[in-house]
VODREN-622308 format. One record per atom (N, C-alpha, C, O): x, y, z; residue in one letter. Coordinates in steps of 0.1 Angstrom, whole numbers, plus 5000, padded with zeros to 4 digits. Layout:
XYZa/...
% end
This chain:
516144154300x/517244244305x/518544164305x/518644044309x/519644234301x/520944164301x/521344144316x/521044224325x/522144034317x/522644004331x/523544114336x/523444144348x/524444174328x/525244284333x/524544404338x/524844464348x/523544444330x/522744554334x/521944534347x/521844614355x/521444414349x/520744374361x/521644384373x/521244434384x/522944334371x/523844344382x/524144484386x/524244524398x/524244584376x/524544724379x/523344784387x/523544864396x/522144754382x/520944804389x/520844754403x/520544824412x/521144624405x/521144574418x/522144634427x/521944664439x/523344664422x/524344734429x/523944874434x/524144914445x/523344944424x/522845084428x/521745074439x/521645154448x/520944974438x/519844954448x/520444934462x/519944984472x/521544854463x/522244834476x/522744964481x/522744984493x/523245044472x/523845174476x/522745264482x/522945344491x/521545254476x/520445344480x/519745294493x/518945364500x/519945164497x/519245114509x/519545194522x/518645224529x/520845244525x/521045324537x/520245454536x/519745504546x/520245514524x/519445644523x/517945614525x/517245694531x/517445504519x/516045474521x/515745444536x/514745484541x/516645374542x/516445344556x/516445474565x/515645484574x/517345564561x/517345694568x/516145774566x/515545824576x/515645774554x/514345844551x/513245784558x/512345864563x/513145664559x/512045594567x/512145614582x/511145614589x/513345644587x/513545664601x/513345804606x/513345824618x/513145904597x/512946044601x/511946064611x/512146144621x/510746004610x/509646034620x/510045984634x/509446034643x/511045904635x/511445854648x/512145964656x/512245944669x/512646074650x/513346174657x/512446234668x/512846234680x/511246294665x/510346344675x/509946244685x/509746284697x/509846124681x/509446024691x/510446014702x/510145994714x/511746014698x/512846004708x/512846134717x/513146124728x/512546244710x/512546374718x/511346364729x/511546414740x/510246304725x/509146294734x/509446204746x/508846214756x/510346114744x/510746024755x/511446104766x/511546054778x/511946224763x/512546304774x/511546404778x/511046484770x/511046404791x/509946494795x/510246644792x/511446684794x/509246714788x/509346864787x/508946924800x/507746914804x/509846984807x/509547034821x/509447184820x/510447254817x/508347234824x/508147384824x/507547424838x/507047344846x/507647564840x/507147624852x/506247734849x/506547814840x/505147744855x/504247864855x/504347934868x/504247864878x/504448064869x/504448134881x/503348244881x/503148314871x/502648254892x/501548354893x/501648424907x/502048374917x/501148554907x/501148634919x/499748634924x/498748674917x/499548604937x/498248604944x/498348674957x/499448684963x/497248714963x/497248764976x/497748664986x/497448544984x/498448704996x/498948615006x/497748535013x/496748605016x/497948405014x/496948335022x/495748285014x/494748235020x/495648305001x/494448274993x/494648144985x/493648104978x/495748074986x/495847954979x/496447844988x/497347864996x/495847724987x/496347604994x/497247524985x/496747474975x/498447504990x/499447434981x/498947284979x/498447224988x/499047244966x/498647104963x/497347104955x/496946994950x/496647214955x/495347214949x/495447184934x/494647104929x/496347244927x/496447214912x/496947074909x/496347014900x/497847024917x/498346884914x/497246784917x/497246674911x/496346814926x/495246724929x/494046744919x/493446644915x/493746864915x/492546894907x/492846914893x/491946904884x/494146934889x/494546944875x/494247074868x/494247184874x/493947064855x/493847184846x/492747284851x/492947404849x/491647234856x/490647334860x/491147424871x/490847544871x/491847364881x/492347444892x/493447544887x/493547654891x/494247504877x/495247584871x/494547704864x/495047814864x/493547684857x/492747784850x/492247884860x/492248004857x/491747844871x/491247934881x/492348024887x/492148134889x/493447964889x/494648044894x/495048144884x/495248264887x/495048104871x/495448204860x/494448324860x/494848434859x/493148294861x/492148394861x/492248484873x/492248604871x/492448424885x/492548514897x/493748594896x/493748714901x/494948544892x/496148624891x/495948744881x/496448854884x/495248714870x/495048824860x/494148934866x/494349054864x/493148894874x/492248994880x/493049074890x/492749194892x/493949024898x/494649094908x/495749184903x/496249264910x/496049174890x/497149254885x/496749394881x/497549474877x/495449434883x/494949564880x/495449674889x/496149764885x/495149664902x/495449774911x/496949764915x/497549664916x/497549884916x/498949894919x/499349974931x/500449964936x/498350064936x/498650144948x/497450124957x/496350094954x/497750154970x/496750134981x/495650244979x/495950354974x/494450214984x/493350304983x/493650434991x/493150534986x/494450425001x/494650545010x/495750635005x/496150735011x/496350604993x/497350684987x/496950824984x/495850844979x/497750924987x/497451064984x/498651124977x/499751064976x/498451244971x/499551314964x/499651264950x/498751194945x/500751294943x/500951254929x/500951104927x/500451054917x/501351034937x/501350884936x/499950824934x/499850724928x/498950894940x/497650854939x/497050864924x/496150794921x/497750944917x/497250964903x/498150894893x/497950894881x/499250824898x/500150764889x/499750624884x/500050584873x/499050554893x/498650414889x/497250384895x/496750464903x/496650274891x/495350244895x/495350214910x/496150134915x/494350274917x/494150244931x/493350114934x/492550074925x/493650054945x/492849944950x/491450004953x/491350114957x/490449914951x/489049954955x/488749914969x/487649954974x/489649844976x/489349804990x/490349864999x/491449894996x/489849895011x/490649955022x/491849855025x/491649735026x/492949915029x/494049845034x/493849795048x/492949855055x/494649695052x/494549665066x/495149785074x/496049855070x/494549805086x/494949925094x/495249875108x/494649775113x/496049945115x/496449915129x/495349965138x/494450045134x/495349905150x/494349955160x/494750095164x/495850135163x/493750175169x/494050305174x/495150305184x/495250215192x/496050405184x/497150405193x/496650415208x/495650485210x/497350355217x/496850355231x/496950495237x/497850565235x/495950525245x/495950655252x/496150625267x/495650525272x/496750725274x/496950705289x/495550685296x/494550755292x/495550605306x/494350595314x/494050715322x/495050795324x/492850745325x/492450865332x/493250885345x/493650995348x/493550775352x/494250785365x/495650825363x/496350885372x/496250805351x/497650835348x/497750965340x/498851015338x/496651035337x/496751155329x/496551275338x/495451285344x/497451365338x/497351485345x/496251575338x/496051565326x/495651655346x/494551735341x/494951825329x/494151835319x/496151875329x/496651965318x/497351885307x/497751945297x/497651765309x/498451685300x/497551605290x/497251485293x/497151665279x/496451595269x/497351575257x/497751665250x/497751445256x/498851415246x/498351315236x/497851205239x/498651345223x/498251245213x/499451155211x/500651195211x/499251025210x/500250925210x/501150945197x/500750985187x/502450905199x/503350915187x/503050805178x/502650695182x/503250825165x/502950715155x/503950605155x/505150625159x/503550485151x/504450375150x/505450395139x/505150455129x/506650355142x/507750375132x/508550245130x/509550245123x/508050135135x/508750005132x/507649895129x/506449915131x/508049795122x/507149685119x/507949555117x/508949555109x/507549445123x/508249315121x/507549245109x/506449275105x/508249145105x/507649055094x/506448985099x/505448975092x/506448945112x/505248885117x/504048975118x/502948935115x/504249105121x/503149205122x/502549225108x/501349225106x/503449235098x/503049255084x/502149135080x/501149145074x/502749015082x/502048885077x/500748875084x/499748835077x/500648895097x/499348885104x/498348985099x/497148955097x/498749105097x/497849215092x/497349185078x/496149215075x/498149135069x/497749105056x/496748995055x/495848985046x/496848895065x/495848795066x/495648715053x/496648665048x/494448695049x/494148615037x/493548695026x/493048635016x/493448825027x/492748905017x/493449045014x/493149105004x/494349085023x/494849225021x/496249215014x/496949125015x/496449325006x/497749334999x/498549445005x/499749455002x/497949525014x/498749645020x/498349655034x/497149635038x/499249695042x/499049725057x/499549865060x/500749895058x/498749945065x/499050085069x/499050095084x/498050115090x/500150065090x/500250075105x/500350215109x/499650255119x/501050295102x/501050445104x/501650505091x/501950435082x/501750635091x/502450695079x/503950685079x/504650735070x/504450605089x/505850585090x/506150435091x/507350395093x/505150345089x/505350205089x/504350135081x/503150125085x/504650085069x/503750035060x/504349905054x/505549885055x/503449815048x/504049705041x/503149655030x/501849675031x/503749595020x/503049535009x/503449385008x/504649355011x/502549295004x/502949155003x/502149084993x/501049124989x/502748964988x/502048884979x/502648744979x/503748724984x/501848644975x/502348504973x/502748484959x/502048524949x/503848404957x/504248374944x/504148214943x/504948144949x/503348174934x/503048034932x/503647984920x/503448044909x/504347874920x/504947804909x/504247664907x/504247584916x/503747644895x/503247514891x/504247444882x/504647504871x/504747334886x/505747254878x/505047154870x/504347064875x/505247164856x/504547074847x/505546994839x/506647034835x/505046864837x/505846774829x/504946734817x/503946674819x/505446774805x/504646744793x/503246814794x/502246754790x/503146924801x/501946994802x/501046954814x/499947014816x/501446854821x/500646804832x/501246844846x/502446824848x/500546904855x/501046944868x/501546834876x/500846734878x/502846844880x/503446734888x/503946784901x/504346704910x/503946914903x/504446964916x/504147114917x/503747184908x/504247164929x/504047304932x/504947354942x/505447284951x/505247484942x/506047554952x/505447694954x/504747744945x/505647754966x/505047884968x/505947954979x/506447884988x/506048084978x/506648164988x/506048294989x/505448344979x/506148365000x/505648495002x/506748595002x/507848565007x/506448714997x/507448824998x/506648945004x/505648984999x/507249005014x/506749125020x/507749235020x/508949215023x/507349355015x/508249465015x/507749565026x/506649615025x/508549585036x/508149665047x/508949795046x/510149805045x/508249915047x/508850045047x/508750105060x/507650115066x/509850155066x/509750225079x/510650355078x/511650355071x/510250445087x/510950575087x/511150615102x/510150625109x/512350645106x/512650695119x/512150845121x/511750905111x/512250895133x/511751025135x/512751125130x/513951115133x/512251235123x/513151345119x/514351295110x/515451345112x/514051205101x/515151155092x/514551155078x/513351145075x/515551175068x/515151165054x/515451025048x/515151005036x/515950935057x/516250805052x/515050705054x/514450705064x/514650645043x/513550545043x/514150405042x/514850375032x/513750315051x/514350185051x/513250085045x/512150085049x/513750005036x/512949895030x/513549765033x/514649735031x/512649675040x/513149545043x/512249445036x/511049445037x/512949355029x/512249245021x/512349115029x/513349085034x/511149055031x/511148925038x/510648815029x/509548835023x/511348715027x/510948595019x/510548485029x/511448435036x/509248455030x/508848365041x/507948255035x/507548255023x/507548165044x/506548055041x/506847985028x/506047955020x/508147945027x/508547865015x/508047725016x/508547655026x/507247675007x/506747545008x/506647484994x/506547554984x/506747344993x/506747284980x/506147144982x/506147084993x/505647084971x/505046954971x/505146894958x/505146964947x/505346754957x/505446684944x/506746694938x/507746714945x/506846684925x/508046674917x/508446814913x/507846874904x/509546874919x/509947004916x/511447014916x/512146914920x/512047114910x/513447144912x/513747264920x/514647344917x/512847284930x/512747414937x/514047454944x/514247574946x/514847354949x/516047394956x/516947484949x/517647564954x/517047464935x/517947544927x/517247664920x/517947734913x/515947684923x/515247794917x/515747924923x/515947934935x/516048024914x/516648154919x/515448254920x/514548264912x/515548334931x/514548434934x/515348564935x/516348584942x/514848664927x/515548794926x/514548904932x/513448914928x/515048974942x/514349084948x/514849214943x/516049234942x/513949304939x/514349434934x/513449544939x/512249514942x/513949664939x/513049774943x/513749904938x/514949924939x/512849984932x/513450114926x/512350224926x/511150194926x/512850344925x/511950464924x/511450454909x/512250484900x/510150424908x/509550414895x/509150554889x/509150564877x/508950644897x/508550784893x/508850884904x/508750844916x/509251004900x/509551104910x/508951234906x/508951274894x/508551314916x/508051454914x/508851544924x/508651534936x/509751634919x/510151654905x/510951524900x/511451444908x/511051524887x/511751404880x/513251414881x/513951314879x/513751534885x/515251554886x/515851514899x/517051534901x/515051474909x/515551444922x/516651334921x/516451234915x/517651344929x/518651244930x/518451164943x/518251214954x/518351034941x/518150944952x/519450864955x/520050804946x/519750854968x/520950784972x/520550654980x/519950654990x/520950534974x/520650414981x/521750384991x/522850434990x/521450305001x/522450255011x/521950115016x/520850075012x/522750055024x/522449915028x/522749815017x/523649845008x/522049715016x/522249605006x/521749664992x/520649714991x/522649654982x/522349694969x/521349604962x/521549474962x/520349654956x/519449574948x/519749584933x/520249684929x/519449474925x/518749354929x/519549254937x/520849254936x/518949164944x/519549054952x/519048924946x/517748914946x/519848834943x/519448704938x/520048594947x/521248584949x/519148504951x/519548394959x/518648274954x/517548284949x/519148154957x/518348034954x/517348014966x/517448074976x/516347934963x/515347894973x/516047844985x/515647884996x/517047764984x/517747704995x/518547815003x/518547815015x/519147904996x/519848015002x/518948105011x/519448155021x/517748125006x/516848215014x/516448145027x/515948215036x/516648015028x/516347955041x/517347995052x/516948005063x/518548025048x/519548075057x/519448215061x/519748255072x/519048295051x/518948445053x/517748495045x/517748515033x/516648505052x/515348525045x/515048675044x/513948705037x/515848765049x/515548915048x/516648985041x/517848955042x/516249095034x/517249185028x/516849325031x/515649365030x/517749405035x/517449545040x/518249645031x/519449635029x/517449745027x/518049855019x/517449985023x/516449985029x/518050095019x/517450225023x/517650325011x/518450305002x/516750425011x/516750525001x/516650665007x/515850685016x/517450765003x/517350895008x/517250994996x/518050984986x/516351084996x/516251184986x/517151304989x/517351345000x/517751364978x/518651474980x/517851594987x/516751624983x/518551654996x/517951765004x/517851884995x/518751924988x/516651954995x/516452074988x/516152064973x/516152154966x/515851934969x/515651914955x/514251944951x/513951974939x/513251944960x/511851974957x/511452104962x/511952154972x/510452174956x/509952294961x/508552314957x/508152294946x/507752344968x/506352374966x/505852474976x/505352434987x/506152594974x/505852694984x/506752684995x/507952674994x/506152675007x/507052655019x/507252515023x/507852485034x/506752415015x/506852275019x/508152205014x/508552115020x/508752255003x/509852184997x/509652034996x/510351965002x/508551994990x/508151854990x/508651774978x/508651824967x/508951654980x/509351554970x/508451434971x/508251384982x/507851394960x/506951274960x/507551164951x/508251204941x/507251044954x/507750934946x/506950814947x/506050804956x/507150714938x/506550584940x/507750484939x/508650494931x/507750394949x/508850294950x/508150154946x/507250114953x/508750084936x/508149964932x/509049844936x/510149814931x/508549764946x/509149634949x/508749524938x/507549524935x/509649444934x/509349344924x/510149214927x/511149214935x/509649104921x/510148974924x/510248894910x/509248904902x/511348834908x/511548744896x/512048614900x/512848604910x/511748514892x/512348384895x/513048334882x/512648374871x/513948244884x/514748184873x/514648034875x/515047984886x/514247964864x/514047814865x/515447744866x/516347784859x/515547634874x/516747554874x/516647454862x/515647404859x/517847424856x/517847324845x/517447194851x/517747154862x/516647114843x/516247124829x/514847194828x/514247184817x/514447264838x/513147324838x/513247464830x/514247524831x/512147504824x/512147634818x/510847704822x/509747644824x/510947844823x/509747924826x/508847944814x/509347964803x/507547934816x/506647964806x/505748084810x/505148074821x/505748184802x/504848304805x/505648394815x/506848434813x/504948444825x/505448544834x/506648494842x/506748374844x/507648584845x/508848544852x/508748594867x/509748574874x/507648654871x/507448704884x/506348804885x/505348784879x/506548914893x/505549014894x/505949124904x/506949114910x/505049214905x/505249334914x/504349324926x/503249274926x/504849384937x/503949404949x/503349544947x/503649614938x/502449584956x/501849714956x/502949814957x/503949794965x/502949924949x/503850034951x/503750094965x/502650104970x/504850144970x/504950224982x/505050374977x/505650394967x/504550464985x/504550604981x/505350684992x/504750745001x/506650694990x/507450784999x/507350934996x/506950964985x/507651015006x/507551155005x/508551225014x/508851175025x/509251325009x/510151405017x/509751545017x/509251605007x/509851615029x/509451755030x/510251835039x/510951775048x/510251965037x/510952055047x/509952165050x/510252285051x/508752125053x/507652225056x/508152305068x/508552245079x/508052435067x/508452525078x/507652505091x/508152545102x/506452455090x/505552445102x/505652305108x/504952265117x/506652215102x/506752085108x/508152065113x/509052145110x/508351965122x/509651945129x/510851925120x/510651875109x/511951975124x/513251945117x/513452015104x/514251985096x/512552115101x/512652185088x/513952255086x/514452265075x/514552305097x/515852385096x/517052285094x/518152325090x/516752155096x/517852055095x/517651955084x/518151845085x/516851995074x/516651905063x/515351845062x/515051765053x/514451875071x/513151815071x/513151665074x/513951615081x/512151595068x/512051445071x/511151385061x/510651445052x/511051255062x/510351165052x/509051115059x/508951105071x/508151085051x/506851015055x/506350935043x/506950945033x/505350865045x/504650795034x/503350865030x/502650915039x/503150875017x/501950955013x/500650875014x/500150825003x/500250855026x/498950785028x/498150865038x/498650935046x/496850855037x/495950925047x/496350885061x/496450765064x/496450985070x/496450955084x/495050945090x/494150985083x/494950895101x/493650885108x/493850945122x/494650895130x/492951045125x/492951105138x/491851035146x/490651025142x/492250975157x/491250905166x/490850995177x/491651045185x/489551015178x/488951085190x/488150975197x/487550885191x/488150985211x/487450885219x/486150955225x/486251065230x/485150875225x/483850915232x/483750845246x/482650855252x/484750775250x/484750705263x/484450815274x/484750925273x/483850765285x/483350855295x/484550945301x/484351065304x/485750885302x/486850955308x/487751035297x/488651095301x/487351025285x/488151085274x/488051235276x/486951295277x/489251305275x/489151455277x/488551525265x/488151645266x/488351455254x/487651525242x/486351465239x/485751475228x/485751395249x/484451325247x/483351405240x/482751355231x/483151525244x/482051605239x/482251625224x/481251625216x/483451655220x/483751675206x/483551545198x/483051545187x/484051435203x/483851305197x/482451275194x/482051225184x/481551305204x/480151275203x/479551365192x/478651325184x/480051495191x/479551585181x/479851535167x/479051535158x/481151495165x/481551445152x/480751315148x/480451295137x/480551225158x/479851105155x/478451135151x/477951075141x/477851235157x/476451275153x/476451335139x/475551305131x/477551415136x/477651475122x/477851365112x/477351385100x/478551265115x/478751155106x/477451065104x/477051045092x/476851035115x/475750935114x/474350995111x/473550945103x/474051115116x/472751185114x/473051325110x/472651415118x/473651355099x/473951495095x/472651585094x/472751705096x/471551525091x/470351595090x/469851655103x/468951745103x/470351605114x/469951645127x/470851755133x/470751785145x/471851795125x/472851895130x/472552035124x/471752045114x/473152135130x/472952275125x/474252315118x/475352285122x/474052395107x/472852445101x/472152335093x/472752245089x/470852355092x/470052245084x/470452245070x/470652345063x/470452125064x/470752105050x/470351965046x/470751865053x/469551955036x/469051815031x/470151745023x/470051625021x/471151815019x/472251745011x/473551735019x/474551695014x/473451755032x/474651755040x/475351615041x/474651515044x/476551605037x/477351485039x/478751525043x/479551575035x/479051505055x/480351555061x/481551475057x/481551345058x/482551535051x/483751465047x/484651425059x/484351465070x/485651345056x/486551295066x/486251155071x/486951105080x/485251085064x/484850955068x/485550845060x/485850735064x/485750875047x/486150775037x/487350825029x/487650945028x/488050735023x/489350765016x/489050855004x/489950935000x/487850854998x/487550934986x/487151074990x/487051164981x/486851105003x/486551235007x/487251265021x/486551275031x/488551275020x/489251305033x/489251455036x/488751535028x/489751485048x/489951625051x/491351665047x/492251585047x/491551795043x/492851845039x/493251965048x/492452045051x/494451965052x/494952055062x/495052205056x/495652215046x/494552295063x/494652435060x/495552505070x/495052525082x/496752545066x/497652605076x/498152745072x/498052835080x/498652755060x/499252875056x/498352995053x/498653115055x/497052965049x/496153075046x/495353105059x/494253055061x/495953185067x/495353225080x/493953295078x/493153285087x/493853375068x/492653445065x/491453345063x/490353375068x/491753245056x/490653145053x/490353065066x/489153035068x/491353035074x/491052975087x/490153065095x/489153015101x/490453195096x/489653285104x/488253295098x/487353305106x/488153285085x/486753295079x/485953175083x/484753185086x/486653055082x/485952935087x/485352945101x/484252915104x/486253005109x/485853015123x/484753115125x/483753095133x/484753225117x/483753325118x/482353275114x/481353305120x/482353195103x/481153145098x/480553045108x/479353035111x/481452965115x/480952865125x/480352945137x/479252905141x/481053045142x/480553115153x/479153185150x/478253185158x/479053245138x/477853305134x/476653205134x/475553245138x/476953085130x/475852975130x/475552935144x/474452895147x/476552935153x/476252895167x/475353005173x/474352965180x/475553125171x/474753235176x/473353215170x/472353235177x/473253185157x/471953175150x/471053065156x/469853085158x/471752945158x/470952835162x/470952795177x/470152725182x/471952855185x/471952825199x/471852945207x/471952945220x/471653065201x/471353185208x/472653265211x/473753215211x/472453395213x/473653485215x/474353455227x/475553485229x/473753385237x/474353345249x/474753195250x/474853135260x/475053145238x/475452995237x/476652965245x/476852845249x/477553065248x/478753035255x/478553035270x/479553025278x/477353065275x/477153065290x/477552935296x/477252825291x/478152945308x/478552825315x/479852765310x/480152645312x/480652835303x/481952785298x/481952705285x/482852635282x/480852725278x/480752655265x/481452735254x/481752845255x/481752655243x/482352715231x/481652665219x/480952565219x/481852725208x/481252685195x/482252585188x/483352625185x/481852465187x/482652355181x/482152335167x/480952325165x/483052335157x/482652315143x/483352195137x/484552165141x/482652125128x/483252015121x/482652015107x/481452015106x/483552005097x/484951995097x/485652115104x/485052225105x/486852085109x/487552185116x/487852305108x/487952305096x/488052425115x/488352545109x/489752535102x/490052615093x/490552445106x/491952425101x/491952335089x/492952265086x/490752315082x/490652235070x/490052315059x/489352415061x/490452275046x/489852335035x/488352305034x/487652365026x/487852205041x/486452175041x/485652245052x/484552205055x/486252345059x/485652415070x/484352485066x/483952485054x/483752555075x/482452615074x/482352715062x/481252725056x/483452785059x/483352885048x/483852825035x/484052895025x/483952695034x/484552625022x/483852665009x/484452684999x/482452675010x/481752694997x/481952834992x/481752864980x/482452925000x/482853064996x/484053064987x/484253154979x/484952964989x/486152954981x/486152844970x/486852854960x/485352744972x/485352634963x/483952614958x/483052574965x/483652634945x/482352624939x/481752484939x/480552464938x/482652384941x/482152244941x/481852204955x/481352094957x/482052284965x/481752244979x/480352294982x/479952414980x/479552204987x/478152234991x/478052345002x/478852335011x/477152435001x/476952525012x/476352455024x/475652355023x/476652505036x/476152445049x/476552295051x/475852225057x/477652255044x/478052115046x/479052105058x/480152055056x/478552145069x/479252145082x/478352135093x/477152155091x/478852115105x/478052105117x/478652195128x/479852195130x/477752265135x/478252345147x/477452295159x/476252255158x/478052305171x/477352275183x/478052345195x/479252355195x/477252395204x/477752455216x/478052345226x/477152275230x/479352335231x/479652235240x/480752275250x/481252385249x/481152195259x/482052225269x/483352275264x/484052215256x/483752395268x/484952465263x/486252395266x/487152395258x/486352335278x/487552265281x/487752145272x/488852115267x/486752065270x/486851945261x/487051995247x/487851925239x/486452105243x/486752155229x/488252195228x/488852165218x/488852255238x/490252285238x/491152165238x/492152155231x/490652065246x/491451935246x/491451875232x/492551835227x/490351875225x/490251815212x/491151895202x/491851835193x/491152025204x/492052115195x/493552085197x/494252075188x/493852055210x/495252025213x/495651895206x/496751875201x/494751795207x/495051665201x/495151675186x/496051615180x/494251755180x/494351775166x/495651835162x/496351795152x/496151935169x/497352005165x/498551915167x/499451915158x/498551835177x/499651735179x/499651635168x/500751595163x/498451585165x/498351485154x/498951535141x/499651465135x/498551655138x/498951715125x/500551725125x/501151705114x/501151765136x/502551775137x/503251645137x/504251625129x/502851545145x/503451425146x/503351335134x/504251255131x/502251355126x/502051275114x/502451355102x/502251305091x/503151475104x/503651555093x/502651575082x/502851555070x/501451635086x/500451665076x/500751795069x/501051895075x/500751785056x/501051905048x/499851985045x/498751925044x/500052105043x/498952195039x/498652165024x/499552145016x/497352165020x/496952155006x/496452015002x/496351925010x/496152004989x/495451884984x/496351764982x/495751654980x/497651774984x/498451654982x/498651574995x/499551484996x/497851605005x/497851525017x/496451515023x/495551585017x/496251445033x/494851435038x/494751345050x/495751275053x/493651345057x/493451255069x/491951235071x/491051305066x/491651125079x/490351095083x/490151115098x/491151125105x/488951115102x/488651125117x/487751005120x/486750985114x/488250935130x/487450815134x/487150825149x/488050855157x/485950785153x/485550795167x/485650655173x/485150555168x/486350645184x/486450515191x/485750525205x/485150625209x/485750405212x/485150405225x/483750375225x/483050375236x/
% end
């Protein structure tokens, strides 16, 4: 090779050295990126009280997989088991009963006048502490009354660095719905509580967004007016420490719904929660989740209070009528009759081998019969006929009366099979018992139906429970 040519080739080689060096250095790019940790967050929705903070960071991937599985299982049901009306058909019901309040207190015998038999007024308020206590470690819904309900869940965040759990945070959100007496305004109060964290997190700057909206309405044309704090509301984890509650209200337009004499409006209200990761963390997968839907209802039923002034609101959940069998209870005889009908239906009259009395469980509630007076009268006539047949024509001797269950004021009454081909014949119980106590029980039933705003027909319902 000539010397000149060699020099030119050597010169070109020197020029190529930076390019060669650059090409050899390309794999180092990802290596440098890996030196900066990849920080991600997973968030999952769980029942309140079912997770102990720190479990994932201590036990690792296996515990995280368990949380993922449990959260996926819990995402199925969206409404409470006791939901009635259109909301009950809108989404999947829970298969387990909601937490329920204790029976309302009744006046002691010494404080009760002989003629004053009064059913207690329903609860219309609920504190965050009441909701949290009732939800315990397994419930997602608390039904204190048809005017005070709450839904709640825990939101767990797992903070991961390069895929490895390095920290955790968790907070509870409870949505409490309450309704005052004779009002169309429904108040929703959100409580963000029990905020805890452990390990390496950026939780102080994490944003939490609370939202709630009417997800469906019957009729669909109803106009809803919000008031109070406008949703959605977004605050950081730290900001919720200073103000942990948010209050808003919803009112349905008056006269927008119509169903015979009830002018009823039904809806589902969906509370939801989202989180936003603080830099340099990023969310992976879900950004939050929903609480159980609440089921508000507005009516102007002519047979219920305040119908001439716009009606009122309630929640579409089964009510529970409590009768007491305590010695001093004014309705004791009727309570014992119902208890017998529930526990040993085969020992009641009229005889039937297939008898199963409704009103005990959420899947077979009683429904109020009010407007069809002819059917109510027929229920009563069938009951009296059976009292004569099984207790004799003189069954009323000594001040007794014919007591029937289910009540004549229900669609499940004694004549039910004459109107409904799916209702079993003789699926009721009659008994001759003390007339005064029978009257007392009737008064309590009537007051309960009014105070709890029970609607006539299949879009409402109630249970009967014996205490004492």
